[in-house]
N, CA, C and O atoms as a GROMACS GRO file, in nm:
protein
  320
    1MET      N    1   4.207  -2.227   0.462
    1MET     CA    2   4.106  -2.327   0.471
    1MET      C    3   4.057  -2.323   0.617
    1MET      O    4   4.136  -2.307   0.710
    2ILE      N    5   3.920  -2.338   0.636
    2ILE     CA    6   3.863  -2.332   0.766
    2ILE      C    7   3.851  -2.473   0.819
    2ILE      O    8   3.797  -2.561   0.753
    3GLU      N    9   3.902  -2.492   0.939
    3GLU     CA   10   3.895  -2.629   0.998
    3GLU      C   11   3.752  -2.651   1.058
    3GLU      O   12   3.702  -2.570   1.136
    4LYS      N   13   3.692  -2.759   1.019
    4LYS     CA   14   3.554  -2.789   1.057
    4LYS      C   15   3.545  -2.892   1.163
    4LYS      O   16   3.435  -2.918   1.210
    5ARG      N   17   3.652  -2.953   1.205
    5ARG     CA   18   3.649  -3.058   1.307
    5ARG      C   19   3.622  -2.992   1.446
    5ARG      O   20   3.665  -2.881   1.476
    6ALA      N   21   3.550  -3.070   1.528
    6ALA     CA   22   3.521  -3.021   1.663
    6ALA      C   23   3.639  -3.029   1.758
    6ALA      O   24   3.652  -2.950   1.851
    7ALA      N   25   3.727  -3.129   1.730
    7ALA     CA   26   3.847  -3.153   1.814
    7ALA      C   27   3.970  -3.167   1.720
    7ALA      O   28   3.962  -3.229   1.614
    8GLN      N   29   4.081  -3.109   1.761
    8GLN     CA   30   4.202  -3.114   1.677
    8GLN      C   31   4.254  -3.258   1.673
    8GLN      O   32   4.256  -3.330   1.773
    9ARG      N   33   4.295  -3.297   1.554
    9ARG     CA   34   4.356  -3.429   1.535
    9ARG      C   35   4.501  -3.420   1.544
    9ARG      O   36   4.562  -3.320   1.506
   10TYR      N   37   4.562  -3.530   1.598
   10TYR     CA   38   4.710  -3.540   1.608
   10TYR      C   39   4.760  -3.651   1.529
   10TYR      O   40   4.700  -3.759   1.528
   11ARG      N   41   4.871  -3.629   1.459
   11ARG     CA   42   4.930  -3.735   1.382
   11ARG      C   43   4.986  -3.840   1.470
   11ARG      O   44   5.052  -3.810   1.570
   12VAL      N   45   4.960  -3.971   1.431
   12VAL     CA   46   5.017  -4.080   1.506
   12VAL      C   47   5.050  -4.188   1.409
   12VAL      O   48   5.012  -4.177   1.292
   13PHE      N   49   5.115  -4.290   1.448
   13PHE     CA   50   5.154  -4.404   1.362
   13PHE      C   51   5.146  -4.527   1.455
   13PHE      O   52   5.248  -4.570   1.510
   14LYS      N   53   5.025  -4.584   1.473
   14LYS     CA   54   5.008  -4.691   1.562
   14LYS      C   55   4.936  -4.810   1.492
   14LYS      O   56   4.853  -4.793   1.403
   15GLY      N   57   4.975  -4.928   1.538
   15GLY     CA   58   4.906  -5.047   1.487
   15GLY      C   59   4.775  -5.064   1.558
   15GLY      O   60   4.768  -5.049   1.680
   16GLY      N   61   4.672  -5.094   1.484
   16GLY     CA   62   4.533  -5.117   1.547
   16GLY      C   63   4.465  -5.232   1.478
   16GLY      O   64   4.516  -5.289   1.382
   17THR      N   65   4.351  -5.262   1.529
   17THR     CA   66   4.268  -5.369   1.477
   17THR      C   67   4.125  -5.321   1.474
   17THR      O   68   4.076  -5.264   1.572
   18ILE      N   69   4.058  -5.343   1.361
   18ILE     CA   70   3.913  -5.317   1.356
   18ILE      C   71   3.842  -5.458   1.362
   18ILE      O   72   3.880  -5.554   1.295
   19THR      N   73   3.744  -5.460   1.442
   19THR     CA   74   3.674  -5.586   1.457
   19THR      C   75   3.522  -5.572   1.435
   19THR      O   76   3.459  -5.473   1.470
   20PHE      N   77   3.469  -5.677   1.376
   20PHE     CA   78   3.323  -5.692   1.353
   20PHE      C   79   3.293  -5.832   1.321
   20PHE      O   80   3.376  -5.899   1.259
   21GLU      N   81   3.179  -5.882   1.360
   21GLU     CA   82   3.130  -6.012   1.324
   21GLU      C   83   3.236  -6.123   1.345
   21GLU      O   84   3.256  -6.207   1.257
   22ASN      N   85   3.301  -6.121   1.457
   22ASN     CA   86   3.407  -6.218   1.490
   22ASN      C   87   3.522  -6.215   1.391
   22ASN      O   88   3.587  -6.317   1.373
   23SER      N   89   3.551  -6.099   1.323
   23SER     CA   90   3.663  -6.086   1.234
   23SER      C   91   3.753  -5.975   1.287
   23SER      O   92   3.704  -5.882   1.350
   24GLY      N   93   3.877  -5.984   1.264
   24GLY     CA   94   3.972  -5.880   1.298
   24GLY      C   95   4.060  -5.847   1.179
   24GLY      O   96   4.115  -5.937   1.115
   25ILE      N   97   4.073  -5.716   1.149
   25ILE     CA   98   4.156  -5.669   1.035
   25ILE      C   99   4.256  -5.574   1.089
   25ILE      O  100   4.219  -5.478   1.156
   26ALA      N  101   4.380  -5.596   1.063
   26ALA     CA  102   4.494  -5.505   1.101
   26ALA      C  103   4.478  -5.374   1.020
   26ALA      O  104   4.439  -5.373   0.903
   27CYS      N  105   4.510  -5.267   1.091
   27CYS     CA  106   4.514  -5.131   1.031
   27CYS      C  107   4.623  -5.052   1.090
   27CYS      O  108   4.686  -5.092   1.188
   28THR      N  109   4.646  -4.937   1.031
   28THR     CA  110   4.745  -4.841   1.087
   28THR      C  111   4.666  -4.713   1.117
   28THR      O  112   4.600  -4.658   1.029
   29VAL      N  113   4.674  -4.668   1.240
   29VAL     CA  114   4.607  -4.547   1.283
   29VAL      C  115   4.701  -4.432   1.243
   29VAL      O  116   4.817  -4.429   1.284
   30ARG      N  117   4.650  -4.338   1.163
   30ARG     CA  118   4.733  -4.226   1.110
   30ARG      C  119   4.719  -4.100   1.186
   30ARG      O  120   4.817  -4.027   1.206
   31ASN      N  121   4.593  -4.071   1.232
   31ASN     CA  122   4.571  -3.958   1.320
   31ASN      C  123   4.455  -3.985   1.409
   31ASN      O  124   4.373  -4.072   1.382
   32MET      N  125   4.447  -3.909   1.520
   32MET     CA  126   4.345  -3.928   1.618
   32MET      C  127   4.301  -3.796   1.682
   32MET      O  128   4.378  -3.699   1.688
   33SER      N  129   4.178  -3.794   1.729
   33SER     CA  130   4.125  -3.689   1.812
   33SER      C  131   4.038  -3.744   1.918
   33SER      O  132   4.028  -3.866   1.928
   34ALA      N  133   3.975  -3.666   1.995
   34ALA     CA  134   3.885  -3.715   2.094
   34ALA      C  135   3.756  -3.773   2.026
   34ALA      O  136   3.688  -3.859   2.083
   35ASN      N  137   3.728  -3.728   1.912
   35ASN     CA  138   3.603  -3.762   1.840
   35ASN      C  139   3.619  -3.861   1.727
   35ASN      O  140   3.519  -3.913   1.676
   36GLY      N  141   3.746  -3.891   1.682
   36GLY     CA  142   3.762  -3.987   1.571
   36GLY      C  143   3.904  -4.009   1.535
   36GLY      O  144   3.994  -3.964   1.606
   37ALA      N  145   3.927  -4.079   1.422
   37ALA     CA  146   4.060  -4.115   1.377
   37ALA      C  147   4.051  -4.136   1.228
   37ALA      O  148   3.944  -4.147   1.168
   38ALA      N  149   4.171  -4.142   1.172
   38ALA     CA  150   4.187  -4.191   1.034
   38ALA      C  151   4.274  -4.310   1.037
   38ALA      O  152   4.381  -4.310   1.099
   39ILE      N  153   4.228  -4.417   0.969
   39ILE     CA  154   4.304  -4.542   0.958
   39ILE      C  155   4.338  -4.574   0.817
   39ILE      O  156   4.276  -4.526   0.723
   40GLU      N  157   4.439  -4.658   0.802
   40GLU     CA  158   4.478  -4.704   0.669
   40GLU      C  159   4.482  -4.858   0.673
   40GLU      O  160   4.529  -4.920   0.768
   41LEU      N  161   4.431  -4.915   0.565
   41LEU     CA  162   4.423  -5.061   0.553
   41LEU      C  163   4.513  -5.102   0.440
   41LEU      O  164   4.545  -5.023   0.352
   42ASP      N  165   4.556  -5.234   0.443
   42ASP     CA  166   4.645  -5.285   0.342
   42ASP      C  167   4.571  -5.315   0.215
   42ASP      O  168   4.632  -5.317   0.108
   43ALA      N  169   4.442  -5.338   0.223
   43ALA     CA  170   4.359  -5.368   0.109
   43ALA      C  171   4.221  -5.304   0.125
   43ALA      O  172   4.183  -5.261   0.235
   44THR      N  173   4.146  -5.296   0.014
   44THR     CA  174   4.009  -5.249   0.025
   44THR      C  175   3.921  -5.352   0.095
   44THR      O  176   3.922  -5.469   0.056
   45VAL      N  177   3.851  -5.315   0.191
   45VAL     CA  178   3.761  -5.408   0.268
   45VAL      C  179   3.625  -5.349   0.279
   45VAL      O  180   3.611  -5.229   0.303
   46ALA      N  181   3.524  -5.432   0.261
   46ALA     CA  182   3.386  -5.383   0.290
   46ALA      C  183   3.365  -5.391   0.442
   46ALA      O  184   3.394  -5.491   0.506
   47LEU      N  185   3.312  -5.279   0.497
   47LEU     CA  186   3.295  -5.269   0.641
   47LEU      C  187   3.144  -5.255   0.670
   47LEU      O  188   3.068  -5.204   0.587
   48PRO      N  189   3.103  -5.301   0.787
   48PRO     CA  190   2.964  -5.280   0.831
   48PRO      C  191   2.947  -5.136   0.868
   48PRO      O  192   3.042  -5.058   0.863
   49GLN      N  193   2.826  -5.099   0.906
   49GLN     CA  194   2.793  -4.960   0.944
   49GLN      C  195   2.873  -4.919   1.068
   49GLN      O  196   2.926  -4.808   1.074
   50SER      N  197   2.882  -5.010   1.167
   50SER     CA  198   2.961  -4.979   1.285
   50SER      C  199   3.053  -5.096   1.321
   50SER      O  200   3.023  -5.212   1.291
   51PHE      N  201   3.166  -5.063   1.386
   51PHE     CA  202   3.264  -5.166   1.420
   51PHE      C  203   3.347  -5.112   1.533
   51PHE      O  204   3.322  -5.000   1.579
   52THR      N  205   3.447  -5.189   1.582
   52THR     CA  206   3.530  -5.147   1.693
   52THR      C  207   3.668  -5.122   1.647
   52THR      O  208   3.718  -5.201   1.566
   53LEU      N  209   3.738  -5.017   1.691
   53LEU     CA  210   3.876  -4.992   1.673
   53LEU      C  211   3.948  -5.020   1.804
   53LEU      O  212   3.909  -4.964   1.907
   54ALA      N  213   4.049  -5.102   1.805
   54ALA     CA  214   4.132  -5.119   1.921
   54ALA      C  215   4.284  -5.099   1.892
   54ALA      O  216   4.336  -5.142   1.789
   55ILE      N  217   4.347  -5.035   1.983
   55ILE     CA  218   4.492  -5.013   1.983
   55ILE      C  219   4.548  -5.076   2.108
   55ILE      O  220   4.547  -5.014   2.215
   56ALA      N  221   4.596  -5.199   2.095
   56ALA     CA  222   4.638  -5.283   2.211
   56ALA      C  223   4.734  -5.215   2.296
   56ALA      O  224   4.716  -5.212   2.418
   57ARG      N  225   4.839  -5.156   2.238
   57ARG     CA  226   4.946  -5.098   2.327
   57ARG      C  227   4.903  -4.980   2.411
   57ARG      O  228   4.967  -4.944   2.510
   58ASP      N  229   4.792  -4.920   2.369
   58ASP     CA  230   4.734  -4.807   2.450
   58ASP      C  231   4.611  -4.843   2.533
   58ASP      O  232   4.550  -4.759   2.598
   59ASN      N  233   4.576  -4.977   2.527
   59ASN     CA  234   4.450  -5.021   2.593
   59ASN      C  235   4.335  -4.934   2.550
   59ASN      O  236   4.252  -4.893   2.631
   60PHE      N  237   4.330  -4.907   2.421
   60PHE     CA  238   4.229  -4.818   2.361
   60PHE      C  239   4.127  -4.903   2.286
   60PHE      O  240   4.166  -4.977   2.196
   61VAL      N  241   4.001  -4.895   2.317
   61VAL     CA  242   3.891  -4.960   2.242
   61VAL      C  243   3.774  -4.862   2.232
   61VAL      O  244   3.727  -4.807   2.332
   62ARG      N  245   3.729  -4.842   2.108
   62ARG     CA  246   3.612  -4.749   2.084
   62ARG      C  247   3.529  -4.802   1.969
   62ARG      O  248   3.579  -4.845   1.866
   63LYS      N  249   3.398  -4.797   1.993
   63LYS     CA  250   3.302  -4.823   1.888
   63LYS      C  251   3.312  -4.705   1.787
   63LYS      O  252   3.332  -4.591   1.830
   64CYS      N  253   3.298  -4.729   1.658
   64CYS     CA  254   3.310  -4.621   1.563
   64CYS      C  255   3.227  -4.655   1.435
   64CYS      O  256   3.172  -4.764   1.418
   65ARG      N  257   3.223  -4.554   1.350
   65ARG     CA  258   3.154  -4.563   1.219
   65ARG      C  259   3.241  -4.494   1.119
   65ARG      O  260   3.314  -4.403   1.156
   66ALA      N  261   3.236  -4.532   0.999
   66ALA     CA  262   3.307  -4.466   0.888
   66ALA      C  263   3.229  -4.343   0.843
   66ALA      O  264   3.109  -4.349   0.818
   67VAL      N  265   3.302  -4.229   0.834
   67VAL     CA  266   3.236  -4.106   0.787
   67VAL      C  267   3.291  -4.065   0.648
   67VAL      O  268   3.222  -3.990   0.578
   68TRP      N  269   3.407  -4.108   0.605
   68TRP     CA  270   3.452  -4.087   0.475
   68TRP      C  271   3.549  -4.200   0.442
   68TRP      O  272   3.598  -4.270   0.531
   69ARG      N  273   3.574  -4.218   0.311
   69ARG     CA  274   3.660  -4.317   0.266
   69ARG      C  275   3.730  -4.288   0.136
   69ARG      O  276   3.664  -4.243   0.042
   70SER      N  277   3.863  -4.313   0.123
   70SER     CA  278   3.928  -4.307   0.003
   70SER      C  279   3.975  -4.452  -0.033
   70SER      O  280   3.920  -4.546   0.025
   71GLU      N  281   4.067  -4.475  -0.120
   71GLU     CA  282   4.099  -4.609  -0.160
   71GLU      C  283   4.133  -4.699  -0.049
   71GLU      O  284   4.072  -4.805  -0.040
   72ARG      N  285   4.229  -4.665   0.040
   72ARG     CA  286   4.267  -4.745   0.151
   72ARG      C  287   4.262  -4.671   0.287
   72ARG      O  288   4.293  -4.730   0.390
   73ARG      N  289   4.225  -4.552   0.287
   73ARG     CA  290   4.216  -4.473   0.411
   73ARG      C  291   4.068  -4.442   0.444
   73ARG      O  292   3.987  -4.414   0.355
   74ILE      N  293   4.037  -4.449   0.572
   74ILE     CA  294   3.906  -4.439   0.627
   74ILE      C  295   3.901  -4.339   0.743
   74ILE      O  296   3.979  -4.349   0.838
   75GLY      N  297   3.810  -4.245   0.736
   75GLY     CA  298   3.789  -4.152   0.847
   75GLY      C  299   3.680  -4.206   0.940
   75GLY      O  300   3.570  -4.239   0.896
   76LEU      N  301   3.714  -4.214   1.070
   76LEU     CA  302   3.621  -4.273   1.162
   76LEU      C  303   3.565  -4.162   1.260
   76LEU      O  304   3.635  -4.066   1.292
   77ALA      N  305   3.442  -4.178   1.302
   77ALA     CA  306   3.386  -4.104   1.407
   77ALA      C  307   3.361  -4.201   1.524
   77ALA      O  308   3.304  -4.308   1.503
   78PHE      N  309   3.403  -4.165   1.648
   78PHE     CA  310   3.374  -4.249   1.760
   78PHE      C  311   3.227  -4.237   1.799
   78PHE      O  312   3.175  -4.126   1.799
   79VAL      N  313   3.160  -4.345   1.831
   79VAL     CA  314   3.022  -4.350   1.864
   79VAL      C  315   3.009  -4.365   2.015
   79VAL      O  316   3.077  -4.449   2.073
   80GLN      N  317   2.925  -4.286   2.080
   80GLN     CA  318   2.901  -4.297   2.227
   80GLN      C  319   2.820  -4.422   2.262
   80GLN      O  320   2.792  -4.445   2.380
   0.00000   0.00000   0.00000
């Protein structure tokens, strides 16, 4: 299989929060790269076109957008 990602992703297991419209939803970050991440949610949630991913323990905050989605897992691209 040919890898199409611009940056290598690394497996992680970190608690995060996605925020939009004054709402916060807990998520688990499953992998990350310089350009994006994959997160897992406890339930199916409708998300806006763009939102913020924060990982408090790493002081990490990035604006992002969903690029793919399965039942509870979402692939994110970080937005500049």
